[in-house]
C-alpha positions as CSV (number, residue, x, y, z in Angstrom):
1,M,45.2,145.6,140.6
2,T,45.4,143.8,144.0
3,L,46.9,145.2,147.1
4,L,49.9,142.9,146.6
5,H,50.5,144.5,143.2
6,Y,50.5,148.0,144.7
7,T,52.8,146.8,147.5
8,C,55.3,145.5,144.9
9,K,55.3,149.0,143.2
10,S,55.6,150.7,146.6
11,G,58.8,148.8,147.2
12,A,60.7,150.5,144.3
13,H,64.0,151.9,145.5
14,G,64.0,155.7,145.6
15,I,60.2,155.8,145.4
16,G,58.9,153.8,148.3
17,D,60.1,152.0,151.4
18,V,61.5,148.5,150.8
19,E,61.3,147.4,154.4
20,T,57.7,148.4,154.8
21,A,56.8,146.8,151.5
22,V,58.4,143.5,152.4
23,K,56.6,143.5,155.8
24,F,53.3,144.3,154.2
25,A,53.7,141.8,151.4
26,T,54.6,139.1,153.9
27,Q,51.4,139.9,155.9
28,L,49.3,139.9,152.8
29,I,50.6,136.5,151.7
30,D,50.2,135.1,155.2
31,L,46.6,136.3,155.1
32,G,46.0,134.4,151.8
33,A,46.9,136.9,149.1
34,D,47.1,135.1,145.8
35,I,50.5,135.8,144.1
36,S,49.3,134.5,140.8
37,L,46.4,137.0,140.3
38,R,47.0,139.3,137.3
39,S,46.4,143.0,136.9
40,R,43.6,143.7,134.4
41,W,45.6,146.5,132.9
42,T,49.0,144.9,132.4
43,N,48.3,141.1,132.8
44,M,51.3,141.2,135.3
45,N,51.3,139.2,138.5
46,A,53.0,140.2,141.7
47,L,56.4,138.7,140.7
48,H,56.3,140.6,137.4
49,Y,55.7,143.9,139.3
50,A,58.6,143.2,141.7
51,A,60.8,142.4,138.7
52,Y,59.6,145.5,136.8
53,F,60.3,147.8,139.7
54,D,63.6,146.0,140.6
55,V,62.8,144.9,144.1
56,P,64.7,141.7,144.8
57,E,63.6,141.7,148.4
58,L,60.0,141.3,147.3
59,I,60.9,138.7,144.7
60,R,62.3,136.6,147.5
61,V,59.1,137.0,149.6
62,I,56.8,136.1,146.7
63,L,58.8,133.1,145.6
64,K,59.2,131.8,149.1
65,T,55.5,130.7,149.1
66,S,55.1,129.9,145.4
67,K,55.4,126.8,143.3
68,P,58.7,126.2,141.5
69,K,57.1,126.8,138.1
70,D,55.8,130.3,139.2
71,V,59.3,131.8,138.7
72,D,58.9,131.4,135.0
73,A,55.2,132.5,134.7
74,T,54.8,134.5,131.5
75,C,53.1,137.8,130.8
76,S,51.3,138.6,127.6
77,D,52.2,142.3,127.7
78,F,55.8,141.3,127.4
79,N,55.5,138.9,124.4
80,F,54.8,136.1,126.9
81,G,58.2,136.6,128.5
82,T,58.9,135.8,132.1
83,A,59.8,138.1,135.0
84,L,63.4,137.6,133.9
85,H,62.6,139.0,130.5
86,I,60.8,142.0,132.2
87,A,63.8,142.7,134.5
88,A,66.3,142.3,131.7
89,Y,64.4,144.7,129.4
90,N,64.1,147.3,132.1
91,L,67.8,147.0,133.2
92,C,66.9,145.8,136.7
93,A,70.2,144.3,137.7
94,G,69.1,143.4,141.2
95,A,66.0,141.7,140.0
96,V,67.9,139.8,137.3
97,K,70.5,138.5,139.8
98,C,67.8,137.6,142.4
99,L,65.6,135.8,139.8
100,L,68.6,133.7,138.6
101,E,69.4,132.8,142.2
102,Q,65.8,131.7,142.7
103,G,65.9,129.4,139.7
104,A,64.5,131.5,136.8
105,N,65.3,129.9,133.5
106,P,67.7,132.1,131.5
107,A,67.0,130.0,128.3
108,F,63.2,130.5,128.4
109,R,62.1,131.9,125.0
110,N,59.3,134.4,124.7
111,D,56.8,134.4,121.8
112,K,59.4,136.2,119.6
113,G,61.9,133.4,120.3
114,Q,64.0,135.6,122.5
115,I,65.8,134.5,125.7
116,P,66.1,137.2,128.4
117,A,69.7,138.1,127.3
118,D,68.2,139.0,123.9
119,V,65.8,141.7,125.3
120,V,68.5,143.7,127.1
121,P,68.7,147.1,125.4
122,D,71.8,147.5,123.3
123,P,74.3,149.8,125.0
124,V,75.5,151.0,121.6
125,D,72.1,152.6,121.0
126,M,72.2,154.6,124.2
127,P,73.3,158.3,124.2
128,L,76.5,159.3,126.0
129,E,74.6,160.8,129.0
130,M,73.2,157.3,129.7
131,A,76.7,155.8,130.3
132,D,75.5,154.3,133.6
133,A,72.6,152.5,131.9
134,A,74.9,151.3,129.1
135,A,77.3,149.8,131.8
136,T,74.3,148.2,133.5
137,A,73.1,146.7,130.2
138,K,76.5,145.1,129.5
139,E,76.6,143.7,133.1
140,I,73.0,142.3,132.8
141,K,73.6,140.8,129.4
142,Q,76.8,139.1,130.5
143,M,75.1,137.8,133.7
144,L,72.3,136.3,131.7
145,L,74.6,134.8,129.0
146,D,76.8,133.2,131.7
147,A,73.7,131.6,133.2
148,V,72.4,130.0,130.0
149,P,73.0,126.3,130.1
150,L,74.6,124.4,127.3
151,S,72.2,123.2,124.6
152,C,72.6,120.5,122.0
153,N,70.5,118.2,119.8
154,I,71.4,114.5,120.2
155,S,70.3,111.7,117.9
156,K,71.2,108.1,117.7
157,A,72.9,108.8,114.4
158,M,75.4,111.0,116.1
159,L,76.5,108.2,118.4
160,P,77.5,105.0,116.7
161,N,76.9,102.0,119.1
162,Y,74.4,104.2,121.0
163,D,73.1,101.2,123.1
164,H,76.7,100.3,124.3
165,V,78.1,103.8,125.0
166,T,78.8,104.6,128.6
167,G,77.4,107.8,130.1
168,K,80.9,109.3,130.5
169,A,81.8,108.5,126.9
170,M,78.5,110.0,125.7
171,L,79.2,113.2,127.6
172,T,82.7,113.5,126.2
173,S,81.5,112.9,122.6
174,L,79.1,115.8,123.0
175,G,81.7,118.1,124.6
176,L,80.1,118.0,128.0
177,K,81.4,117.1,131.4
178,L,79.8,116.3,134.8
179,G,78.5,119.5,136.4
180,D,77.5,121.2,133.1
181,R,74.1,122.8,132.9
182,V,71.9,121.7,130.0
183,V,68.5,122.6,128.5
184,I,66.0,119.9,127.5
185,A,63.3,120.8,124.9
186,G,64.4,124.4,124.9
187,Q,62.6,125.2,128.1
188,K,63.3,122.7,130.9
189,V,66.6,123.1,132.7
190,F,68.5,120.4,134.4
191,L,70.8,122.4,136.6
192,H,73.7,120.0,136.5
193,L,74.7,116.7,134.8
194,F,75.4,114.1,137.4
195,Q,76.7,110.5,137.6
196,R,74.4,107.7,138.7
């Protein structure tokens, strides 16, 4: 593990000190720490650790200097899921919310074909003494489902006169409107449909 990995762990609420971890992570990154390096034990990068330990403050620091695609970097120890899968599975509501705000793809499928909402533990399976965790699971699942863009398969056969259909008519025929979020090829997200 790198010092940045340990810093992400040390920022965990109730265990370490978030402010100190954020300052130290910022210094490490300023000095050239590589956020993409993986732990040899877990194959997790710094973002994965920040998500796993539910430290949104560190997620923001890490993503501030990263490339846009880094938010959806996968981890083999979590079925090649993203940081959003890791946070969802571990009921890390703060991390889930932060990752969504930072552009994480809620429709990204892991190797088992699951989107992050699919890996949230089922509240029904939780014992009564875990009522708080069950409520968090419901909240996270809904947050993730609300963030999933619309998805549809389009073919020329579905649209007669395809070459002469206006953009607005095409959207209407598909049940879409300007401003809707859509997924292309199951992974790439266009945040909003817009008019040219």
